[in-house]
N, C-alpha and C positions, 0 to 999 in steps of 0.2 A: 161137692161139696160136704158131705157129709162121710166120706169116705167110702160108699157103699158102690158097689160093683159096677161098673158102667161100659157100654158100646162105644166100641173106638168110631170116630166118626169115619174114617174112612171103610169101616164095616159095612156102617148105615149108606154112603155112599154107592158102596158097589152091589148091595141088595138095591139099593133103588134103579140103578144102570140095568141091572138084570131083571127088572120089569117089575120090583115093587113100589115103584113111586108111589101111585095110588093112595095104597095104602099112609106111606109115610108121609104121604102130602095132610093126607086126614088126619095122622096121630100128630101132627105138628100144631092143625089145628085147634084138635079138640081138646088135648094134653098138654099143648106146650111145653112140649119138648122141642128144643133146638132150634126155636121158631125166632129168638133174640138174636144169634151169633149171624151178624152178615155174610161174614167169610162162608160161615157154611150153606148158607140160604143160597148166595151165589154160586157154590159148586154144586150142591142140589137142584138149582134150577137147571145148571147144564146138562146134567145129566139127564133131565127130564128131555131136553131138547134132543138129547143125541138119542135117548130112548123113540123118542117119535118121529123123529127123521129115519134113525134105523128101521119102525115098523114100514113106516113108506114108501122107503125104495124096497122093503123086502115084499111089499105086498102090490105092488108095480104091476103092472102088466108089461111094461115096457122095460123088465129087468132084465130080459131075454138069455142070455146065457146064463146066469148067474141060477137060475130059477132050478129049484130041487127036482122040483114035481111038474114033470110035464104031462 
């Protein structure tokens, strides 16, 4: 709004997808940053779900052939 430097939404979403979503969630709540735009919130929560599902899949003992450490 003031013409200052801003981080692009797709950059924020990518960082969240790469595992920074707990900090992003905290910043949204404490700093009220990106907390009002519904489309960003929906995309953000989609990245959280993808991240959690990926973590569960990678930590599952049934992963079998996908396991990098045997």
